[in-house]
N, C-alpha and C positions, 0 to 999 in steps of 0.2 A: 439525435439521440432518442432512443426508444425506451420508454419507462414501462416496466412490467407492473401494471397496476394490481394485478391479481396477487403477486408476491407481496407487494406493499400492504394491501388490504389484509392479507393473512397475517403479516407481521404485526400490524396494528391491533387486530382482533386477538392474537395470541398475547401480546403485551397487555392488552386490556383485561384479559382473563387472569393473567398472572397478578396484575395489580389488584383486581377484585378479590381474588383468593387471599392475597396478602392482607388486604384491608379487613376482610372478615375475620381472619385469624388475629391480627394485631389489635383490632378494636373489639374483640369479643370480651364480654364481662369477666370471664375467667382470667384471661391474659391481663386485663386492666387491674383486676384484684391482685394478681401476682406483682404487677408493677407498683401498686400502692404499698403493698407489704415491703417490697424491696426499698422503696423511697423512705418508708418509716425507719427501717433498720439502718440504712445509710445515714439518714439525718441524725439518728441517735448516736451512731459511731462518731459522726463529725460534730456532735453537740450543737446541731443547728436547730435550736428550739423553736424558731419561727416556723420552720417547715414542719416540725413535729406537731406544733399547735394547729397548723393548717390541715393536717391529715386527721387529727382527732376531732370527732364530732362535738358540737356544742353541748349536746346532752349526754356526753360520755359519763359512765358510772361503772366503776370496777367492783370486784368482790370485796374490796376493803373499804368501800364507801367513798373513794376519792372521785372528785369531778375532774374535768379537763385541766383546769388551772392547777389544782393541787397535785395531780399526777405528773404534769409537765415540770412543775417546780421540784418535786421529789426526784424525778428522773435526772434533772439538771444537777441537783446536789449529789446524787449517787454517782453519776457518770462523770461529774466534774472532778472526781478523785483520780482520774486517769490522764496521763500525758499522751498516751497513744492507746487506741482501743479498736479492736476488731470483734464484731459479733458474728459468730457462725451459727447457722441454722442446720440442725441435724434432723433427719427423718421428717421432713416437712410434708404435711398432708393438708389438703383443703377440701371443703365441701360447700356447695352452694345450693340454696333453695330460693329461687326467685331473686329478690333484692337483698337477701340476707346470706351471709357466708361465715364460715368458721375456718380459721387457719390454726393448725396445731403443729407445734415444733418444739424441740428441745434446743435451748439456746446455750451456747458456750462462749465465754469471753476470753479473749487473748489480748495482751497488751502490757503496758507499763504504767504503774500508778504509784502513788505514795503508799504508805503503810496501810491506810484505810482502804485504798483502792485494791491493793493486793489481797487483803482479807475479804473484801466484797467479791473479788473475782473467784477466790477459792470457794466461798460459800455458794455463789451462783453456779459454779461448775460442778458442785456436789449434788445439785438438785437432780432428782430422777424423773419427776413428773414433767409433762409437757406444759408449755405456756399455751394458752388458748386465746386467740385474738378474734373477737367477734366484730364483723364488719357489716355495714349497711350501704347499699347504693342509694344515694340521695336523690337522683333524678333519672331521666331516661338516658342520660349520657353514660356510656359504658365506663368512663374514667372517673365517675363521681363517688367512688368508694370512700367511706369514712370509718375510722375505728370507733366503735361504740362501747367496747368493754374489753378488759384484759383480766385473765385469771391464771393462777398457778397455785395449786393446793398446798404446797410446802412452804410458801413464803408468808412469814409474819412481818408485816411492814414495820412493826415497832423495833425489830432488830436492826433496821437501817436508820432509825431516827435518833 
């Protein structure tokens, strides 16, 4: 049996190039930021507060003065009013500058909740301004994005307390 080494070498080189291109795309900081944002939204939908806490930076501080623990606690109280929840992101935009990034999107809630949850969903869906998620890459690793701040100009947190 004769083995065509030239064809085999070409196949290995082509596969290597495809793998390299895929790795550069998949491990790019922008793609990893997108994945971190998606993990955050999915964890909030599933009320997985351990994962949310892991995505939020230790020094998190939002426009309302909440730190990481306070914001996760408030989110768990608010989203705990739902039996089923889906968070949709509309008109998502992101911009990066070095190790800092901003993701802006309008969030829409769908689901079933108790009376409080239904009122919260209506109020949240009436918001016109975007949510702004500020991120920071914590290390040289492209997947080390942490949420450092959240803002939305129309929300008064006292309406949810």
